[in-house]
C-alpha positions in Angstrom: 0.4 14.0 28.7 3.4 11.7 29.2 3.7 7.9 29.1 3.6 7.7 32.9 0.2 9.4 33.0 -1.6 6.9 30.7 -3.3 3.5 31.1 -1.0 1.8 28.6 -0.7 -1.8 30.0 3.1 -1.9 29.6 5.0 0.6 31.8 6.9 2.8 29.4 8.2 4.9 32.2 10.8 2.2 32.7 12.5 3.5 29.5 16.0 4.6 30.5 17.4 7.8 28.8 20.8 6.4 27.9 23.4 8.9 26.6 26.1 7.7 24.1 29.1 9.5 22.5 30.2 8.1 19.2 33.8 9.1 20.1 33.7 6.1 22.5 32.8 3.0 20.5 32.7 0.7 23.5 29.7 0.3 25.8 30.1 0.4 29.6 28.4 -2.3 31.6 25.7 0.1 32.7 25.1 1.4 29.2 24.8 -2.1 27.9 22.4 -3.2 30.6 20.2 -0.1 30.1 20.2 -0.6 26.3 19.2 -4.2 26.6 16.4 -3.3 29.0 15.2 -0.7 26.6 15.3 -3.0 23.7 13.2 -5.6 25.5 10.7 -3.0 26.8 10.2 -1.5 23.3 10.0 -4.9 21.6 7.3 -5.9 24.0 5.4 -2.6 23.5 5.6 -3.0 19.7 4.2 -6.5 19.8 1.4 -5.3 22.1 0.2 -2.2 20.2 0.6 -3.6 16.7 -1.5 -6.7 17.6 -4.3 -4.3 18.6 -4.4 -3.7 14.8 -4.8 -7.5 14.2 -7.5 -7.7 16.8 -9.5 -4.9 15.2 -9.0 -6.2 11.7 -7.1 -3.2 10.4 -3.8 -5.1 10.0 -0.4 -3.5 10.5 3.2 -4.6 10.6 5.1 -6.0 13.5 8.3 -7.6 12.3 10.1 -4.6 10.8 9.8 -2.2 13.8 10.4 -5.1 16.2 13.6 -6.1 14.3 15.2 -2.6 14.2 14.7 -1.7 17.9 18.4 -2.2 18.8 19.7 0.3 16.3 16.9 2.7 17.1 17.8 2.6 20.8 21.4 3.4 19.9 20.4 6.2 17.6 18.1 7.7 20.3 21.0 7.6 22.8 23.4 9.2 20.3 20.9 12.0 19.5 20.6 12.6 23.3 24.4 12.6 23.8 25.5 14.7 20.9 22.4 16.5 19.6 24.5 19.1 17.7 26.2 16.4 15.6 23.0 14.8 14.2 19.7 15.5 12.5 17.6 13.9 15.3 15.0 12.2 13.0 14.5 8.4 12.6 14.2 8.6 8.9 13.0 5.2 7.6 12.7 4.1 4.0 10.6 1.1 5.0 7.4 3.1 5.8 5.5 0.2 7.1 7.8 0.2 10.1 5.7 3.1 11.4 5.4 1.5 14.8 8.9 2.8 15.4 7.9 6.4 14.8 4.8 6.1 17.0 6.7 4.5 19.9 9.5 7.0 19.8 6.9 9.9 19.7 5.5 8.6 23.0 8.9 8.1 24.6 9.8 11.7 23.7 6.6 13.0 25.3 4.9 14.0 22.0 1.7 12.0 22.5 0.2 9.8 25.2 1.0 6.1 25.3 -2.7 5.2 25.4 -3.1 6.5 21.9 -0.9 3.6 20.7 -3.8 1.3 21.5 -5.7 2.8 18.6 -3.0 1.8 16.1 -4.4 2.2 12.5 -7.9 2.7 13.7 -10.1 5.2 11.9 -9.7 8.8 13.2 -6.9 7.8 15.5 -4.2 9.6 13.4 -2.0 6.5 13.5 -2.1 5.3 9.9 0.0 2.5 8.5 2.8 4.8 7.2 4.0 7.9 9.0 2.5 11.2 7.8 4.0 14.5 8.7 1.5 16.9 10.2 -1.0 14.2 11.1 0.5 12.4 14.1 2.1 14.2 17.0 5.8 13.7 17.1 6.1 12.3 13.6 8.8 14.2 11.8 8.6 13.0 8.1 6.3 11.2 5.7 7.8 8.0 4.4 5.7 7.5 1.3 6.2 4.1 -0.3 8.9 1.6 0.2 12.4 2.7 -0.8 11.6 6.3 -1.4 13.4 7.9 1.6 17.1 7.6 0.9 17.1 10.0 -2.1 15.2 12.4 0.0 17.5 12.0 3.0 20.5 12.8 0.7 18.9 16.3 0.3 18.3 16.6 4.1 22.0 15.8 4.6 23.1 18.4 2.0 20.9 21.0 3.8 22.7 20.2 7.1 26.4 20.2 6.4 28.5 19.1 9.3 25.8 16.8 10.7 25.2 13.1 10.4 21.8 12.0 9.0 20.6 8.4 9.6 18.3 6.5 7.2 16.9 3.2 8.4 16.7 0.8 5.5 16.0 -2.9 4.7 17.0 -5.5 2.2 13.5 -5.1 0.7 13.6 -1.3 0.3 17.1 -1.6 -1.2 15.6 -3.5 -4.1 14.0 -0.3 -5.4 15.8 1.3 -8.3 15.8 4.8 -6.8 18.1 3.6 -4.0 20.7 2.8 -6.6 20.5 6.4 -7.9 20.7 7.7 -4.3 23.8 5.6 -3.7 25.6 7.1 -6.7 24.7 10.6 -5.7 25.8 10.0 -2.1 29.1 8.7 -3.2 29.8 11.3 -5.8 28.9 14.2 -3.5 30.4 12.6 -0.4 27.1 13.1 1.4 27.2 12.4 5.2 24.3 9.9 5.3 24.5 6.6 7.2 22.3 3.8 6.1 21.3 1.4 8.9 20.0 -1.6 7.0 18.0 -4.5 8.5 18.9 -7.5 6.3 16.7 -10.3 7.4 16.2 -12.0 4.0 12.5 -11.5 4.3 9.9 -9.6 2.2 6.2 -10.1 1.9 6.2 -13.0 -0.6 9.2 -14.8 0.7 13.0 -14.7 0.9 15.1 -12.6 -1.5 17.9 -15.2 -1.4 15.5 -17.6 -3.1 13.5 -15.4 -5.5 16.4 -13.1 -6.4 19.5 -15.3 -6.3 22.6 -13.1 -6.8 21.1 -10.1 -5.1 23.3 -9.1 -2.2 22.9 -5.8 -0.3 26.5 -5.6 0.8 28.1 -6.2 -2.6 25.5 -4.0 -4.3 26.4 -1.0 -2.1 30.1 -1.6 -2.3 29.7 -1.6 -6.1 28.3 1.9 -5.9 31.3 2.9 -3.8 29.9 3.0 -0.3 31.9 1.8 2.7 29.9 -1.2 4.1 30.0 -2.5 7.7 28.2 -5.8 8.1 27.5 -7.8 11.2 25.0 -9.4 13.6 22.2 -7.0 14.4 21.5 -8.8 17.7 25.1 -8.5 18.9 24.6 -5.2 20.7 28.3 -4.4 21.3 29.2 -5.2 17.7 26.2 -3.2 16.4 27.2 -0.1 18.5 30.8 -0.3 17.4 29.8 -0.4 13.7 27.4 2.5 14.0 30.2 4.5 15.8 32.6 3.7 13.0 30.0 4.8 10.4 29.5 8.1 12.3 33.2 8.7 12.6 33.8 8.0 8.9 33.1 11.0 6.6 30.7 10.5 3.8 28.1 7.7 3.0 28.4 4.5 5.0 26.1 1.5 5.2 25.7 -0.5 8.4 24.1 -3.8 7.4 22.6 -5.8 10.3 22.0 -9.5 9.7 19.3 -11.1 11.8 16.3 -13.4 11.3 12.9 -11.8 11.1 11.3 -11.4 14.5 14.1 -12.8 16.6 12.8 -14.4 19.8 9.2 -14.6 18.8 8.2 -18.3 18.7 6.3 -19.1 15.6 7.5 -16.1 13.6 11.3 -16.0 13.9 12.7 -16.3 10.4 9.3 -16.4 8.7 8.1 -14.0 6.0 4.8 -14.0 8.0 6.5 -11.8 10.5 6.5 -9.0 7.9 2.9 -8.4 8.5 1.1 -7.9 11.8 1.6 -10.6 14.4 -1.4 -12.8 14.9 -3.5 -12.4 18.1 -2.7 -16.0 19.0 1.1 -15.6 18.8 1.1 -12.2 20.4 -0.9 -13.5 23.4 1.6 -16.3 23.8 4.5 -14.0 23.6 3.1 -11.4 26.1 2.1 -14.2 28.5 5.7 -15.5 28.4 6.9 -12.0 29.0 4.6 -11.6 32.0 2.5 -8.8 30.6 -0.9 -10.1 31.9 -2.5 -6.7 31.7 -1.6 -6.4 28.0 -3.0 -9.9 27.5 -6.3 -8.9 29.0 -6.4 -5.7 27.1 -6.1 -7.6 23.8 -8.7 -10.1 24.8 -11.2 -7.3 25.4 -10.8 -5.7 22.0 -14.0 -5.8 19.9 -13.5 -5.9 16.2 -15.6 -3.1 14.6 -17.9 -3.9 11.7 -19.9 -1.9 9.3 -23.5 -2.6 10.1 -24.9 -0.6 7.2 -27.4 -2.7 5.2 -26.9 -2.0 1.5 -29.8 -2.3 -0.9 -29.4 -3.9 -4.4 -26.8 -6.5 -3.4 -26.8 -10.2 -2.7 -25.4 -12.0 0.4 -22.2 -13.1 -1.3 -19.1 -10.8 -1.2 -16.0 -11.7 -3.2 -12.4 -10.4 -3.5 -11.9 -9.1 -7.0 -8.2 -9.1 -6.7 -8.2 -12.8 -6.2 -11.0 -13.3 -8.8 -8.5 -11.8 -11.3 -6.0 -14.6 -10.6 -8.7 -17.3 -10.7 -9.9 -16.0 -14.1 -6.4 -16.0 -15.5 -5.9 -19.6 -14.2 -9.1 -20.6 -16.0 -7.9 -19.2 -19.3 -4.4 -20.6 -19.0 -5.9 -24.0 -18.2 -7.5 -24.1 -21.7 -4.1 -23.8 -23.3 -1.4 -26.5 -23.7 1.6 -26.2 -21.4 3.8 -25.4 -24.4 1.4 -22.7 -25.6 1.4 -21.2 -22.1 5.2 -21.1 -22.0 5.4 -19.7 -25.5 2.8 -17.0 -25.2 2.3 -15.9 -21.6 4.7 -14.5 -18.9 3.6 -13.4 -15.5 5.9 -11.3 -13.4 5.3 -10.6 -9.7 6.8 -7.8 -7.6 6.7 -9.4 -4.1 2.9 -9.1 -3.9 1.6 -12.3 -5.4 -0.6 -13.0 -2.4 -2.1 -9.5 -2.4 -2.8 -9.2 -6.2 -4.2 -12.6 -7.0 -1.0 -13.8 -8.7 -0.4 -16.6 -6.2 -3.2 -18.5 -7.8 -1.4 -18.4 -11.1 1.9 -19.2 -9.5 0.4 -22.3 -7.8 -1.5 -23.5 -10.9 1.0 -22.7 -13.7 4.5 -22.1 -12.2 6.0 -22.6 -15.7 4.8 -19.1 -16.8 5.5 -17.3 -13.5 8.5 -15.3 -12.3 8.6 -14.4 -8.6 10.5 -11.1 -8.6 11.5 -8.4 -6.2 10.3 -5.0 -5.2 11.3 -3.6 -8.6 8.0 -2.4 -10.2 9.5 -0.3 -13.0 11.8 -3.1 -14.2 9.3 -5.8 -13.8 6.6 -4.0 -15.8 9.0 -3.3 -18.6 10.1 -6.9 -18.6 6.5 -8.1 -18.9 6.0 -5.5 -21.7 9.1 -6.6 -23.5 7.9 -10.2 -23.5 4.6 -9.0 -25.0 6.3 -7.0 -27.8 6.0 -9.9 -30.3 2.7 -10.6 -31.9 0.8 -13.4 -30.1 2.7 -13.0 -26.8 1.5 -11.4 -23.7 3.1 -10.1 -20.5 1.1 -10.0 -17.3 2.2 -7.7 -14.4 0.5 -6.8 -11.1 1.1 -4.6 -8.1 -0.7 -2.1 -5.9 -2.4 0.8 -7.7 -0.5 3.4 -5.6 2.6 2.2 -7.4 1.2 2.9 -10.8 2.5 6.4 -10.5 6.0 5.0 -10.3 5.7 3.3 -13.7 4.5 6.1 -16.0 7.6 6.2 -18.1 7.7 2.4 -18.5 4.0 2.4 -19.5 4.9 5.0 -22.2 7.7 2.8 -23.5 5.5 -0.2 -23.6 3.0 1.8 -25.7 5.6 3.1 -28.0 6.9 -0.4 -28.6 3.4 -1.8 -29.3 3.5 -4.2 -26.4 0.7 -6.6 -25.5 0.6 -6.0 -21.7 -2.1 -6.9 -19.2 -1.7 -5.1 -15.9 -3.6 -5.8 -12.7 -3.5 -2.9 -10.2 -5.1 -4.0 -7.0 -5.7 -1.9 -3.9 -7.2 0.8 -6.1 -9.2 3.6 -4.5 -9.4 4.0 -0.8 -11.5 1.2 0.7 -10.0 -0.8 3.5 -6.8 1.3 3.3 -5.5 1.6 6.8 -2.0 2.3 5.3 -3.7 5.6 4.4 -2.8 8.4 2.0 0.5 7.2 0.5 -1.1 3.9 -0.4 -4.3 5.2 -1.9 -4.6 4.1 -5.5 -6.0 7.4 -6.8 -4.3 8.4 -10.0 -5.0 5.4 -12.1 -5.9 7.5 -15.2 -2.2 8.4 -15.4 -1.9 5.0 -17.2 -3.8 6.4 -20.1 -1.0 8.8 -21.0 -0.7 8.3 -24.7 -1.8 10.4 -27.6 -5.1 10.2 -29.5 -3.6 8.2 -32.3 -1.4 6.1 -30.1 -1.3 2.4 -29.5 -4.6 1.3 -27.8 -4.8 1.6 -24.0 -7.8 0.5 -22.0 -8.6 1.0 -18.3 -11.1 -1.3 -16.7 -12.6 -1.4 -13.2 -15.2 -4.2 -12.7 -17.9 -3.7 -10.1 -18.1 -7.2 -8.6 -16.6 -10.7 -8.8 -18.9 -11.8 -11.6 -18.0 -8.8 -13.8 -14.3 -9.2 -13.0 -14.3 -12.8 -14.3 -16.2 -11.8 -17.4 -13.9 -8.8 -18.0 -10.7 -10.9 -17.8 -12.2 -13.5 -20.1 -13.3 -10.9 -22.6 -10.1 -8.9 -22.9 -7.4 -11.4 -22.1 -6.3 -11.9 -25.7 -6.9 -8.3 -26.9 -3.9 -6.5 -28.3 -2.5 -3.3 -26.6 -2.2 -2.2 -23.0 -4.9 -3.3 -20.7 -5.2 -2.2 -17.1 -7.6 -3.9 -14.8 -8.2 -2.3 -11.4 -9.5 -3.9 -8.2 -9.8 -3.0 -4.5 -8.2 -4.3 -1.4 -11.7 -4.8 0.1 -14.2 -7.4 -0.9 -17.3 -6.2 -2.9 -20.8 -7.7 -2.9 -22.5 -9.4 -5.9 -24.8 -6.9 -7.6 -28.4 -7.6 -8.2 -30.6 -6.3 -11.0 -34.1 -4.8 -10.4 -35.6 -8.2 -10.4 -33.3 -9.4 -7.6 -31.2 -11.7 -9.8 -27.4 -11.5 -10.2 -26.7 -8.6 -12.5 -23.6 -10.1 -14.0 -24.5 -13.8 -13.6 -25.8 -16.3 -16.1 -24.8 -15.7 -19.7 -23.5 -12.1 -19.2 -20.7 -11.1 -21.5 -18.4 -8.2 -20.9 -18.1 -5.8 -23.8 -15.1 -3.5 -23.8 -16.0 0.2 -24.1 -19.7 -0.4 -23.2 -21.3 1.5 -20.3 -24.0 -0.4 -18.5 -27.3 0.9 -17.3 -27.9 -0.7 -13.9 -31.0 1.3 -13.1 -33.1 3.6 -15.3 -34.0 7.1 -14.1 -35.9 10.2 -15.2 -34.5 12.7 -12.6 -30.9 12.2 -13.7 -28.0 9.8 -13.6 -25.2 8.8 -11.4 -22.1 7.5 -13.3 -19.6 5.4 -11.3 -17.4 2.3 -11.4 -15.6 -0.3 -9.2 -16.4 -0.6 -5.6 -18.4 2.7 -5.6 -21.1 1.0 -7.7 -22.7 -0.9 -4.9 -22.7 2.2 -2.7 -24.2 4.3 -5.4 -26.8 1.6 -6.1 -27.8 1.7 -2.5 -28.2 5.5 -2.8 -30.3 5.1 -6.0 -32.6 2.6 -4.4 -33.2 4.8 -1.3 -33.7 7.9 -3.5 -36.3 6.0 -5.5 -38.1 5.1 -2.3 -38.3 8.8 -1.6 -39.7 9.5 -5.1 -36.6 10.7 -6.7 -36.2 8.5 -9.8 -32.4 8.5 -10.3 -30.6 6.2 -12.7 -27.2 4.5 -12.4 -24.5 3.9 -15.0 -21.6 1.5 -14.4 -18.8 2.8 -16.5 -16.5 -0.2 -16.2 -14.4 0.9 -19.2 -13.1 4.1 -17.8 -11.4 5.8 -20.7 -13.7 5.2 -23.6 -16.8 7.3 -24.4 -19.9 5.1 -25.0 -21.7 7.4 -27.4 -25.1 5.7 -27.0 -25.1 6.0 -23.3 -23.6 9.5 -23.4 -26.5 10.6 -25.6 -29.0 9.1 -23.2 -27.6 10.7 -20.0 -26.6 13.9 -21.7 -30.3 14.7 -22.3 -31.2 14.0 -18.6 -31.6 16.7 -16.0 -28.3 16.0 -14.2 -25.2 13.9 -14.3 -23.2 13.1 -11.1 -19.9 11.2 -11.3 -19.0 9.5 -8.1 -15.6 7.8 -7.7 -12.9 6.9 -5.1 -10.2 8.2 -7.5 -8.5 11.6 -7.0 -11.0 14.3 -7.7 -8.3 16.2 -9.6 -7.3 13.4 -12.0 -10.2 11.0 -12.0 -13.2 10.3 -14.3 -15.1 13.3 -13.0 -12.4 15.7 -14.1 -13.0 14.8 -17.8 -16.5 13.5 -18.0 -18.0 17.0 -18.0 -15.8 17.9 -21.0 -17.0 14.8 -22.8 -20.6 16.0 -22.3 -19.8 19.6 -23.5 -17.9 18.4 -26.6 -21.1 16.6 -27.7 -23.3 19.6 -27.0 -25.0 18.4 -23.9 -25.6 20.6 -20.9 -27.1 18.7 -18.0 -26.5 20.0 -14.5 -23.1 18.4 -13.7 -21.1 17.6 -10.6 -18.5 15.1 -9.5 -17.5 13.6 -6.1 -14.2 12.0 -5.4 -11.4 11.6 -2.9 -10.2 15.0 -2.0 -8.7 14.9 1.5 -5.9 13.1 3.2 -7.1 9.8 4.7 -8.5 9.1 8.1 -7.2 5.6 8.6 -9.3 2.6 9.3 -11.2 0.5 6.7 -14.6 1.3 5.2 -14.5 4.5 7.2 -12.5 6.1 4.4 -15.6 6.3 2.2 -17.9 8.4 4.5 -14.8 10.6 5.4 -14.6 11.6 1.8 -18.3 12.1 1.4 -18.7 9.4 -1.2 -20.7 6.8 0.8 -24.4 6.4 0.2 -25.2 9.2 2.6 -22.9 11.6 0.8 -24.2 10.6 -2.6 -27.8 11.1 -1.5 -27.1 14.5 -0.1 -25.4 15.6 -3.3 -28.3 14.3 -5.5 -30.9 16.1 -3.4 -28.9 19.3 -3.7 -28.7 18.9 -7.5 -32.4 18.2 -8.0 -33.2 21.2 -5.8 
C-alpha cells in the first residue's frame, strides 16, 4: 500500500521526487521550489504524527526530526540522482529522531502512511528508536544517543568508493565514542559525511550554558576533520555545503546552525521542543497551516488506559525516580551548607528532570553540576569526588546506559570510592522507546570479585520504601546503586490493608522482606514487579493456592534466614523485568543449590524484543499477573 491509498489526513502524495547531482552545487529555481514544498510538507507531517504520541500518552520526539528535514530532503534527492555513489541509508546517531525514518519509509512505499498515526503505540511496530527488522523500511537500529558514527565508519569501510552520511547533533557529539570515531575516520580517510544539527538544545537545557567551552566545530576540527558550518535554514547554502562535503574525499562535517523547532510558535529555540510537541501547540500549528482534517483526527484520539484493578495496593501512586530526589533533598537539608559543599557532589548527565535530580538542583545548587551527555566521564568524576573518606559522589542516568559505564564502575570500586548511583527507567514498564532503552542488565554493576570493595544493588518497590532506602544507605561506604522505573508505582498494602512501608518502617540493607506468607511456595521479586506479583498472590489465595511473596529489594545479597525459609518450600518462582539471561533469576537457583535446597524452581523475565507502548510491555513478556498466575499453576501441577 502506498501513501496515496491511505487515510492519512495530510496528502503525502504531494511529495515531489526531486533529483540532485552533487557535481552541480547550485539549485535551479524548480529544484529549490520543489525542495521547499517537500520540507514544509514533511515538517507538517512530522508535527501531526508525533503529536498522536502525545495525545495517547506514549510520548515521542518532535523537534529533532522536524529540524533536520531540509538535509534529509537533500539526501533523498542525492540518493535518487546518483544511487551508485551513495549508501542510501539515513543513518542517524540521534535515535530519538525516529520520525525521520518512519516518514521516509512511507515516502519510499515501504509502509502505508496511515500506520504513522499509531506512532509508538503498543504493537504498532513504531517504537521510539528505529529497530532493524521490526519496522518496514527501517534500515538500521540506532541504539542509544551517539552510538552510530563509529558503526557508520565500518559501513563506509565496507563500501569503498561510496559516500555514507550520518546525521548527527550537538547532543550526540558530546558522547565520548564520537571522539574515537572522529580519530579513526581521519586516520583512515574514511568517506563519511557528518550532517550535524547544532541547535544548542538538549533535554535539560542549552549546551552553551551548562558546557561553556564546548563547540562542535572546533572539537571536530581539532580531530582533523574538515568542517563546513552555516545556517541550516538557508536551503541554497545548505545544499552547497553538502555538495562540497560529498566532493571532498575523506571525512567531512557539515554543521547546520538553527534554533530548535524553527517556525513553531511556542517551541522555537526552547529545549521543550526536544520532546514531543504538546497537543495544544500542535493543534495551533496545524490550524495555522490549514490542516483541518489533521486537527480533527487529533481531537478524536482517545488516550488508552490500563483498567486492570490490582489487589493489595492503595489508591496512591508515586514516581520513585522523583522520590529519590526528594529523599536526597531531605537528607541534605539536615546538613549545613558548608558540610554539603565539602561532602557531597551531584553530577547530572542532561537528564535531571527524568532522574529526580532536578529536585536537588533546585534545592541545593551549591552541590550540583549540570553536565552533558557524557555518562562515563560524569560517573567517574562523581566517583573521584567520593574517593576521600567522608565524601560522596552522586550520579544518575537511565538504566539502559549502565552498560556503557562498566569499566568506570570497576575503576570506582578499585579506588574504594563512595558513590551513590540512581539508575531510573529500569526494567521495561512505560518504555515506548522500546528495546534499546530497556534497563535490563543492571546486575552488570555488581562486577567485582568476592573480596572486592562493597557493592550493593537496590530496587525499592514503592515510594515509601524508596524514601526509606535512600535514608538508610545514604551515608554507607562503597558503591550503591538504586534503581527505579519510568512508570509510577502504587503504595503497597499489608495483609491488614495498611501501608506496608508506612509508619515507623526502617529499611535494612541485605534484608529480604516477606510480604505474604505461603505454604504452597514462594514468588521472589523486586521493584515494580512486586505489586503485579502481589496481585497474582492475592488472586491465587482466593482460588485456594496459598502462595507467599518475597520482596528482594537488595538484589545482590543473600538473606540466609529468608533463603532457609523459602528453600524448604515446595517451589520458588523468581519474577523480574530484568533480562532473563543476566537478572536475579539466572543466579537465584544457584544460591538455593549451594545451600542444599531443592525446591521446584523457575524464573520469568524479559526475554523478547519490546512491543512498544507503555504498560503493555509487561503482558507481552508474560510477567504480568496473568502470566505469573499461569506459571504458578503449572508449577503446583
